A tleap script that builds the chain and sets N, CA, C and O, in Angstrom:
source leaprc.protein.ff14SB
mol = sequence {
  NGLY TYR VAL SER ASP THR SER SER GLN ALA
  PRO LYS ASN ILE ALA GLY THR VAL ILE TYR
  ASP PRO TYR PRO TYR PHE LYS LYS MET ALA
  GLU ASP THR GLN ALA GLY LYS PHE GLN PRO
  ALA LYS LEU TYR SER PHE GLY MET PRO GLU
  GLY GLY VAL LYS LEU GLU LEU ASN PRO SER
  TYR SER VAL ALA GLU ILE PRO ALA ASP VAL
  LYS ALA GLU VAL GLU LYS VAL GLU GLN GLN
  ILE THR ASP GLY SER PHE LYS VAL PRO TYR
  VAL ALA THR GLY LYS GLY GLY CSER
}
set mol.1.N position { -19.065 -28.188 -105.747 }
set mol.1.CA position { -18.882 -29.608 -105.594 }
set mol.1.C position { -19.989 -30.212 -104.763 }
set mol.1.O position { -20.727 -29.495 -104.088 }
set mol.2.N position { -20.111 -31.530 -104.808 }
set mol.2.CA position { -21.205 -32.202 -104.134 }
set mol.2.C position { -20.819 -33.630 -103.779 }
set mol.2.O position { -20.274 -34.346 -104.619 }
set mol.3.N position { -21.084 -34.046 -102.577 }
set mol.3.CA position { -20.906 -35.381 -102.010 }
set mol.3.C position { -19.481 -35.629 -101.512 }
set mol.3.O position { -19.295 -35.966 -100.342 }
set mol.4.N position { -18.484 -35.472 -102.363 }
set mol.4.CA position { -17.100 -35.603 -101.913 }
set mol.4.C position { -16.321 -34.434 -102.494 }
set mol.4.O position { -16.817 -33.731 -103.375 }
set mol.5.N position { -15.110 -34.223 -102.008 }
set mol.5.CA position { -14.336 -33.070 -102.441 }
set mol.5.C position { -13.994 -33.178 -103.925 }
set mol.5.O position { -13.251 -34.066 -104.342 }
set mol.6.N position { -14.540 -32.272 -104.702 }
set mol.6.CA position { -14.306 -32.263 -106.145 }
set mol.6.C position { -13.431 -31.084 -106.561 }
set mol.6.O position { -13.346 -30.766 -107.747 }
set mol.7.N position { -12.791 -30.444 -105.611 }
set mol.7.CA position { -11.990 -29.253 -105.888 }
set mol.7.C position { -10.916 -29.485 -106.934 }
set mol.7.O position { -10.639 -28.598 -107.741 }
set mol.8.N position { -10.314 -30.649 -106.934 }
set mol.8.CA position { -9.225 -30.922 -107.874 }
set mol.8.C position { -9.708 -30.968 -109.323 }
set mol.8.O position { -8.913 -30.799 -110.248 }
set mol.9.N position { -11.001 -31.194 -109.522 }
set mol.9.CA position { -11.538 -31.273 -110.881 }
set mol.9.C position { -11.646 -29.898 -111.539 }
set mol.9.O position { -11.593 -29.789 -112.764 }
set mol.10.N position { -11.795 -28.867 -110.741 }
set mol.10.CA position { -11.873 -27.492 -111.263 }
set mol.10.C position { -11.388 -26.549 -110.165 }
set mol.10.O position { -12.175 -25.776 -109.619 }
set mol.11.N position { -10.103 -26.607 -109.841 }
set mol.11.CA position { -9.595 -25.876 -108.676 }
set mol.11.C position { -9.790 -24.369 -108.721 }
set mol.11.O position { -9.791 -23.719 -107.675 }
set mol.12.N position { -9.952 -23.806 -109.897 }
set mol.12.CA position { -10.141 -22.355 -109.986 }
set mol.12.C position { -11.606 -21.960 -110.097 }
set mol.12.O position { -11.923 -20.778 -110.231 }
set mol.13.N position { -12.509 -22.949 -110.043 }
set mol.13.CA position { -13.934 -22.674 -110.194 }
set mol.13.C position { -14.800 -23.153 -109.037 }
set mol.13.O position { -15.885 -22.613 -108.822 }
set mol.14.N position { -14.355 -24.135 -108.302 }
set mol.14.CA position { -15.162 -24.685 -107.216 }
set mol.14.C position { -14.780 -23.990 -105.916 }
set mol.14.O position { -13.662 -24.137 -105.422 }
set mol.15.N position { -15.725 -23.234 -105.371 }
set mol.15.CA position { -15.481 -22.519 -104.123 }
set mol.15.C position { -15.474 -23.466 -102.931 }
set mol.15.O position { -14.703 -23.286 -101.988 }
set mol.16.N position { -16.327 -24.461 -102.980 }
set mol.16.CA position { -16.414 -25.407 -101.882 }
set mol.16.C position { -17.270 -26.591 -102.260 }
set mol.16.O position { -17.913 -26.604 -103.310 }
set mol.17.N position { -17.271 -27.581 -101.397 }
set mol.17.CA position { -17.991 -28.819 -101.655 }
set mol.17.C position { -18.806 -29.199 -100.428 }
set mol.17.O position { -18.333 -29.081 -99.298 }
set mol.18.N position { -20.025 -29.651 -100.655 }
set mol.18.CA position { -20.820 -30.224 -99.583 }
set mol.18.C position { -20.376 -31.684 -99.468 }
set mol.18.O position { -20.540 -32.476 -100.396 }
set mol.19.N position { -19.814 -32.011 -98.317 }
set mol.19.CA position { -19.272 -33.353 -98.077 }
set mol.19.C position { -20.277 -34.151 -97.249 }
set mol.19.O position { -20.755 -33.679 -96.218 }
set mol.20.N position { -20.588 -35.345 -97.702 }
set mol.20.CA position { -21.447 -36.252 -96.948 }
set mol.20.C position { -20.572 -37.290 -96.265 }
set mol.20.O position { -19.749 -37.944 -96.905 }
set mol.21.N position { -20.757 -37.435 -94.960 }
set mol.21.CA position { -20.000 -38.414 -94.184 }
set mol.21.C position { -20.939 -39.564 -93.819 }
set mol.21.O position { -21.873 -39.368 -93.042 }
set mol.22.N position { -20.708 -40.752 -94.362 }
set mol.22.CA position { -21.611 -41.866 -94.083 }
set mol.22.C position { -21.446 -42.466 -92.688 }
set mol.22.O position { -22.278 -43.271 -92.269 }
set mol.23.N position { -20.387 -42.093 -91.957 }
set mol.23.CA position { -20.125 -42.715 -90.652 }
set mol.23.C position { -21.323 -42.640 -89.697 }
set mol.23.O position { -21.679 -43.664 -89.114 }
set mol.24.N position { -21.967 -41.467 -89.506 }
set mol.24.CA position { -23.105 -41.448 -88.572 }
set mol.24.C position { -24.228 -42.397 -88.969 }
set mol.24.O position { -24.897 -42.963 -88.104 }
set mol.25.N position { -24.439 -42.573 -90.268 }
set mol.25.CA position { -25.477 -43.490 -90.744 }
set mol.25.C position { -25.133 -44.933 -90.371 }
set mol.25.O position { -25.952 -45.659 -89.808 }
set mol.26.N position { -23.895 -45.331 -90.702 }
set mol.26.CA position { -23.477 -46.701 -90.425 }
set mol.26.C position { -23.429 -46.970 -88.923 }
set mol.26.O position { -23.795 -48.054 -88.469 }
set mol.27.N position { -22.980 -45.989 -88.163 }
set mol.27.CA position { -22.913 -46.158 -86.710 }
set mol.27.C position { -24.315 -46.381 -86.139 }
set mol.27.O position { -24.522 -47.289 -85.334 }
set mol.28.N position { -25.269 -45.557 -86.554 }
set mol.28.CA position { -26.628 -45.696 -86.040 }
set mol.28.C position { -27.255 -47.012 -86.483 }
set mol.28.O position { -27.959 -47.656 -85.705 }
set mol.29.N position { -27.007 -47.412 -87.722 }
set mol.29.CA position { -27.529 -48.703 -88.183 }
set mol.29.C position { -26.941 -49.849 -87.370 }
set mol.29.O position { -27.655 -50.786 -87.012 }
set mol.30.N position { -25.658 -49.781 -87.081 }
set mol.30.CA position { -25.014 -50.827 -86.273 }
set mol.30.C position { -25.577 -50.830 -84.858 }
set mol.30.O position { -25.828 -51.893 -84.290 }
set mol.31.N position { -25.778 -49.640 -84.285 }
set mol.31.CA position { -26.362 -49.556 -82.943 }
set mol.31.C position { -27.776 -50.119 -82.928 }
set mol.31.O position { -28.155 -50.853 -82.015 }
set mol.32.N position { -28.557 -49.764 -83.958 }
set mol.32.CA position { -29.922 -50.291 -84.037 }
set mol.32.C position { -29.918 -51.810 -84.185 }
set mol.32.O position { -30.734 -52.501 -83.575 }
set mol.33.N position { -29.000 -52.323 -84.994 }
set mol.33.CA position { -28.898 -53.774 -85.192 }
set mol.33.C position { -28.524 -54.459 -83.890 }
set mol.33.O position { -29.125 -55.464 -83.509 }
set mol.34.N position { -27.521 -53.903 -83.205 }
set mol.34.CA position { -27.069 -54.485 -81.944 }
set mol.34.C position { -28.196 -54.475 -80.898 }
set mol.34.O position { -28.305 -55.401 -80.094 }
set mol.35.N position { -29.024 -53.437 -80.914 }
set mol.35.CA position { -30.128 -53.327 -79.953 }
set mol.35.C position { -31.385 -54.061 -80.409 }
set mol.35.O position { -32.404 -54.039 -79.718 }
set mol.36.N position { -31.315 -54.720 -81.584 }
set mol.36.CA position { -32.476 -55.440 -82.096 }
set mol.36.C position { -33.551 -54.521 -82.647 }
set mol.36.O position { -34.710 -54.922 -82.753 }
set mol.37.N position { -33.183 -53.283 -83.004 }
set mol.37.CA position { -34.157 -52.299 -83.482 }
set mol.37.C position { -33.981 -51.939 -84.959 }
set mol.37.O position { -34.659 -51.043 -85.461 }
set mol.38.N position { -33.084 -52.626 -85.651 }
set mol.38.CA position { -32.859 -52.276 -87.058 }
set mol.38.C position { -34.102 -52.594 -87.873 }
set mol.38.O position { -34.713 -53.650 -87.712 }
set mol.39.N position { -34.473 -51.655 -88.762 }
set mol.39.CA position { -35.626 -51.840 -89.640 }
set mol.39.C position { -35.169 -51.626 -91.081 }
set mol.39.O position { -34.706 -50.536 -91.418 }
set mol.40.N position { -35.288 -52.635 -91.932 }
set mol.40.CA position { -34.935 -52.434 -93.340 }
set mol.40.C position { -35.737 -51.279 -93.931 }
set mol.40.O position { -36.913 -51.100 -93.611 }
set mol.41.N position { -35.106 -50.517 -94.776 }
set mol.41.CA position { -35.703 -49.373 -95.480 }
set mol.41.C position { -36.017 -48.188 -94.569 }
set mol.41.O position { -36.676 -47.243 -95.001 }
set mol.42.N position { -35.557 -48.221 -93.319 }
set mol.42.CA position { -35.737 -47.080 -92.431 }
set mol.42.C position { -34.919 -45.911 -92.973 }
set mol.42.O position { -33.784 -46.094 -93.413 }
set mol.43.N position { -35.493 -44.720 -92.942 }
set mol.43.CA position { -34.800 -43.526 -93.409 }
set mol.43.C position { -33.983 -42.937 -92.270 }
set mol.43.O position { -34.529 -42.572 -91.229 }
set mol.44.N position { -32.680 -42.846 -92.469 }
set mol.44.CA position { -31.792 -42.186 -91.523 }
set mol.44.C position { -31.402 -40.849 -92.136 }
set mol.44.O position { -31.063 -40.781 -93.318 }
set mol.45.N position { -31.446 -39.805 -91.353 }
set mol.45.CA position { -31.125 -38.484 -91.866 }
set mol.45.C position { -30.204 -37.763 -90.893 }
set mol.45.O position { -30.567 -37.530 -89.740 }
set mol.46.N position { -29.017 -37.415 -91.360 }
set mol.46.CA position { -28.042 -36.726 -90.528 }
set mol.46.C position { -27.520 -35.506 -91.276 }
set mol.46.O position { -26.939 -35.630 -92.354 }
set mol.47.N position { -27.726 -34.346 -90.707 }
set mol.47.CA position { -27.243 -33.108 -91.304 }
set mol.47.C position { -25.998 -32.601 -90.602 }
set mol.47.O position { -25.274 -33.370 -89.969 }
set mol.48.N position { -25.754 -31.320 -90.716 }
set mol.48.CA position { -24.590 -30.711 -90.073 }
set mol.48.C position { -24.558 -30.932 -88.559 }
set mol.48.O position { -23.510 -31.283 -88.018 }
set mol.49.N position { -25.676 -30.735 -87.869 }
set mol.49.CA position { -25.626 -30.908 -86.413 }
set mol.49.C position { -25.197 -32.314 -85.977 }
set mol.49.O position { -24.583 -32.478 -84.922 }
set mol.50.N position { -25.521 -33.321 -86.784 }
set mol.50.CA position { -25.198 -34.710 -86.430 }
set mol.50.C position { -23.896 -35.192 -87.062 }
set mol.50.O position { -23.507 -36.342 -86.860 }
set mol.51.N position { -23.221 -34.343 -87.816 }
set mol.51.CA position { -21.955 -34.725 -88.432 }
set mol.51.C position { -22.079 -35.447 -89.759 }
set mol.51.O position { -21.087 -35.973 -90.265 }
set mol.52.N position { -23.263 -35.485 -90.332 }
set mol.52.CA position { -23.450 -36.181 -91.598 }
set mol.52.C position { -23.125 -35.348 -92.824 }
set mol.52.O position { -22.963 -35.882 -93.922 }
set mol.53.N position { -23.031 -34.022 -92.633 }
set mol.53.CA position { -22.772 -33.107 -93.741 }
set mol.53.C position { -21.854 -31.998 -93.251 }
set mol.53.O position { -21.978 -31.524 -92.122 }
set mol.54.N position { -20.935 -31.594 -94.113 }
set mol.54.CA position { -20.106 -30.428 -93.799 }
set mol.54.C position { -19.748 -29.707 -95.095 }
set mol.54.O position { -19.833 -30.270 -96.187 }
set mol.55.N position { -19.354 -28.471 -94.946 }
set mol.55.CA position { -18.910 -27.686 -96.089 }
set mol.55.C position { -17.391 -27.630 -96.055 }
set mol.55.O position { -16.799 -27.215 -95.059 }
set mol.56.N position { -16.768 -28.047 -97.138 }
set mol.56.CA position { -15.310 -28.031 -97.264 }
set mol.56.C position { -14.953 -26.968 -98.305 }
set mol.56.O position { -15.208 -27.144 -99.497 }
set mol.57.N position { -14.362 -25.864 -97.842 }
set mol.57.CA position { -13.952 -24.820 -98.778 }
set mol.57.C position { -12.696 -25.247 -99.515 }
set mol.57.O position { -11.827 -25.909 -98.947 }
set mol.58.N position { -12.605 -24.871 -100.763 }
set mol.58.CA position { -11.457 -25.199 -101.611 }
set mol.58.C position { -10.329 -24.214 -101.306 }
set mol.58.O position { -10.456 -23.034 -101.634 }
set mol.59.N position { -9.246 -24.650 -100.697 }
set mol.59.CA position { -8.172 -23.711 -100.347 }
set mol.59.C position { -7.523 -23.063 -101.567 }
set mol.59.O position { -6.994 -21.956 -101.459 }
set mol.60.N position { -7.549 -23.715 -102.709 }
set mol.60.CA position { -6.962 -23.134 -103.914 }
set mol.60.C position { -7.800 -21.981 -104.455 }
set mol.60.O position { -7.284 -21.106 -105.150 }
set mol.61.N position { -9.084 -21.979 -104.136 }
set mol.61.CA position { -9.981 -20.944 -104.632 }
set mol.61.C position { -10.438 -20.038 -103.491 }
set mol.61.O position { -10.273 -18.819 -103.540 }
set mol.62.N position { -11.002 -20.647 -102.485 }
set mol.62.CA position { -11.674 -19.905 -101.433 }
set mol.62.C position { -10.760 -18.965 -100.671 }
set mol.62.O position { -11.143 -17.835 -100.367 }
set mol.63.N position { -9.571 -19.413 -100.364 }
set mol.63.CA position { -8.663 -18.597 -99.569 }
set mol.63.C position { -8.345 -17.293 -100.289 }
set mol.63.O position { -8.286 -16.233 -99.666 }
set mol.64.N position { -8.143 -17.370 -101.584 }
set mol.64.CA position { -7.759 -16.182 -102.348 }
set mol.64.C position { -8.948 -15.390 -102.874 }
set mol.64.O position { -8.863 -14.165 -102.968 }
set mol.65.N position { -10.040 -16.036 -103.215 }
set mol.65.CA position { -11.122 -15.374 -103.940 }
set mol.65.C position { -12.315 -14.939 -103.094 }
set mol.65.O position { -12.982 -13.964 -103.442 }
set mol.66.N position { -12.595 -15.618 -102.017 }
set mol.66.CA position { -13.762 -15.262 -101.203 }
set mol.66.C position { -13.320 -14.228 -100.170 }
set mol.66.O position { -12.387 -14.478 -99.407 }
set mol.67.N position { -13.978 -13.073 -100.137 }
set mol.67.CA position { -13.610 -12.044 -99.165 }
set mol.67.C position { -13.727 -12.554 -97.729 }
set mol.67.O position { -14.580 -13.388 -97.423 }
set mol.68.N position { -12.871 -12.051 -96.866 }
set mol.68.CA position { -12.824 -12.499 -95.474 }
set mol.68.C position { -14.169 -12.331 -94.771 }
set mol.68.O position { -14.561 -13.188 -93.979 }
set mol.69.N position { -14.881 -11.235 -95.049 }
set mol.69.CA position { -16.162 -11.029 -94.379 }
set mol.69.C position { -17.210 -12.056 -94.821 }
set mol.69.O position { -18.076 -12.443 -94.037 }
set mol.70.N position { -17.125 -12.492 -96.075 }
set mol.70.CA position { -18.039 -13.520 -96.571 }
set mol.70.C position { -17.701 -14.864 -95.924 }
set mol.70.O position { -18.599 -15.591 -95.499 }
set mol.71.N position { -16.399 -15.198 -95.849 }
set mol.71.CA position { -16.002 -16.452 -95.186 }
set mol.71.C position { -16.429 -16.445 -93.722 }
set mol.71.O position { -16.878 -17.465 -93.199 }
set mol.72.N position { -16.292 -15.308 -93.068 }
set mol.72.CA position { -16.701 -15.207 -91.668 }
set mol.72.C position { -18.201 -15.437 -91.527 }
set mol.72.O position { -18.639 -16.086 -90.577 }
set mol.73.N position { -18.995 -14.911 -92.460 }
set mol.73.CA position { -20.447 -15.115 -92.425 }
set mol.73.C position { -20.792 -16.589 -92.667 }
set mol.73.O position { -21.686 -17.134 -92.019 }
set mol.74.N position { -20.087 -17.225 -93.592 }
set mol.74.CA position { -20.298 -18.654 -93.853 }
set mol.74.C position { -20.017 -19.450 -92.584 }
set mol.74.O position { -20.806 -20.317 -92.208 }
set mol.75.N position { -18.903 -19.164 -91.924 }
set mol.75.CA position { -18.549 -19.876 -90.685 }
set mol.75.C position { -19.588 -19.628 -89.598 }
set mol.75.O position { -19.928 -20.534 -88.838 }
set mol.76.N position { -20.096 -18.388 -89.526 }
set mol.76.CA position { -21.125 -18.053 -88.531 }
set mol.76.C position { -22.392 -18.870 -88.777 }
set mol.76.O position { -22.962 -19.433 -87.842 }
set mol.77.N position { -22.829 -18.935 -90.030 }
set mol.77.CA position { -24.047 -19.683 -90.356 }
set mol.77.C position { -23.836 -21.181 -90.139 }
set mol.77.O position { -24.737 -21.869 -89.659 }
set mol.78.N position { -22.648 -21.693 -90.488 }
set mol.78.CA position { -22.348 -23.110 -90.218 }
set mol.78.C position { -22.501 -23.404 -88.728 }
set mol.78.O position { -23.094 -24.416 -88.354 }
set mol.79.N position { -21.971 -22.530 -87.881 }
set mol.79.CA position { -22.076 -22.723 -86.431 }
set mol.79.C position { -23.531 -22.664 -85.989 }
set mol.79.O position { -23.959 -23.449 -85.143 }
set mol.80.N position { -24.293 -21.734 -86.560 }
set mol.80.CA position { -25.711 -21.633 -86.203 }
set mol.80.C position { -26.493 -22.867 -86.645 }
set mol.80.O position { -27.402 -23.309 -85.942 }
set mol.81.N position { -26.153 -23.418 -87.790 }
set mol.81.CA position { -26.796 -24.660 -88.238 }
set mol.81.C position { -26.455 -25.780 -87.277 }
set mol.81.O position { -27.325 -26.552 -86.875 }
set mol.82.N position { -25.190 -25.867 -86.913 }
set mol.82.CA position { -24.726 -26.931 -86.024 }
set mol.82.C position { -25.357 -26.836 -84.638 }
set mol.82.O position { -25.727 -27.852 -84.050 }
set mol.83.N position { -25.480 -25.609 -84.116 }
set mol.83.CA position { -26.043 -25.487 -82.766 }
set mol.83.C position { -27.572 -25.402 -82.763 }
set mol.83.O position { -28.190 -25.330 -81.701 }
set mol.84.N position { -28.175 -25.411 -83.950 }
set mol.84.CA position { -29.625 -25.446 -84.050 }
set mol.84.C position { -30.307 -24.086 -84.041 }
set mol.84.O position { -31.534 -24.019 -84.109 }
set mol.85.N position { -29.537 -22.991 -83.958 }
set mol.85.CA position { -30.164 -21.671 -83.925 }
set mol.85.C position { -30.574 -21.175 -85.312 }
set mol.85.O position { -31.306 -20.192 -85.426 }
set mol.86.N position { -30.108 -21.847 -86.367 }
set mol.86.CA position { -30.530 -21.533 -87.733 }
set mol.86.C position { -31.026 -22.816 -88.373 }
set mol.86.O position { -30.302 -23.810 -88.428 }
set mol.87.N position { -32.249 -22.795 -88.851 }
set mol.87.CA position { -32.825 -23.958 -89.520 }
set mol.87.C position { -32.760 -23.731 -91.027 }
set mol.87.O position { -33.289 -22.742 -91.534 }
set mol.88.N position { -32.123 -24.633 -91.728 }
set mol.88.CA position { -32.029 -24.535 -93.178 }
set mol.88.C position { -33.393 -24.868 -93.755 }
set mol.88.O position { -33.928 -25.945 -93.490 }
set mol.89.N position { -33.969 -23.954 -94.547 }
set mol.89.CA position { -35.290 -24.244 -95.101 }
set mol.89.C position { -35.225 -25.338 -96.156 }
set mol.89.O position { -34.286 -25.406 -96.949 }
set mol.90.N position { -36.226 -26.178 -96.150 }
set mol.90.CA position { -36.336 -27.222 -97.164 }
set mol.90.C position { -37.088 -26.637 -98.346 }
set mol.90.O position { -38.206 -26.143 -98.198 }
set mol.91.N position { -36.480 -26.695 -99.503 }
set mol.91.CA position { -37.120 -26.167 -100.703 }
set mol.91.C position { -37.392 -27.346 -101.643 }
set mol.91.O position { -36.470 -27.910 -102.231 }
set mol.92.N position { -38.654 -27.701 -101.770 }
set mol.92.CA position { -39.028 -28.804 -102.650 }
set mol.92.C position { -38.992 -28.311 -104.089 }
set mol.92.O position { -39.372 -27.178 -104.383 }
set mol.93.N position { -38.537 -29.166 -104.961 }
set mol.93.CA position { -38.516 -28.811 -106.378 }
set mol.93.C position { -39.669 -29.513 -107.082 }
set mol.93.O position { -40.163 -30.545 -106.628 }
set mol.94.N position { -40.082 -28.936 -108.189 }
set mol.94.CA position { -41.156 -29.542 -108.982 }
set mol.94.C position { -40.632 -30.630 -109.872 }
set mol.94.O position { -39.465 -31.008 -109.770 }
set mol.95.N position { -41.451 -31.130 -110.723 }
set mol.95.CA position { -41.038 -32.170 -111.669 }
set mol.95.C position { -39.934 -31.641 -112.556 }
set mol.95.O position { -39.947 -30.477 -112.954 }
set mol.96.N position { -39.000 -32.480 -112.857 }
set mol.96.CA position { -37.893 -32.095 -113.718 }
set mol.96.C position { -36.812 -31.331 -112.976 }
set mol.96.O position { -35.894 -30.807 -113.606 }
set mol.97.N position { -36.895 -31.254 -111.654 }
set mol.97.CA position { -35.865 -30.610 -110.868 }
set mol.97.C position { -35.887 -29.097 -110.918 }
set mol.97.O position { -34.901 -28.453 -110.561 }
set mol.98.N position { -36.993 -28.516 -111.356 }
set mol.98.CA position { -37.023 -27.054 -111.405 }
set mol.98.C position { -38.022 -26.493 -110.415 }
set mol.98.O position { -38.179 -25.275 -110.320 }
savepdb mol mol.pdb
quit
């Protein structure tokens, strides 16, 4: 899944969804506006450490199908991303998304 929880669309196939939370974006834009620093077209970027992205595992699939050691590793890496000890590499794609 991607952007919002899509588990209900394929509950036996979607292990998890990357959830985007717009709140940090809107909060920062409001703060910038209030401080007189808002800039149209400014790029705001919030990942896991800032609360803009999270992984939501599908309880209908993940609980039963993903081995406990794999779930534990996922949780460990999520924590490392959040605390900054693991940097997710940026992988640029070529034309056509490949």
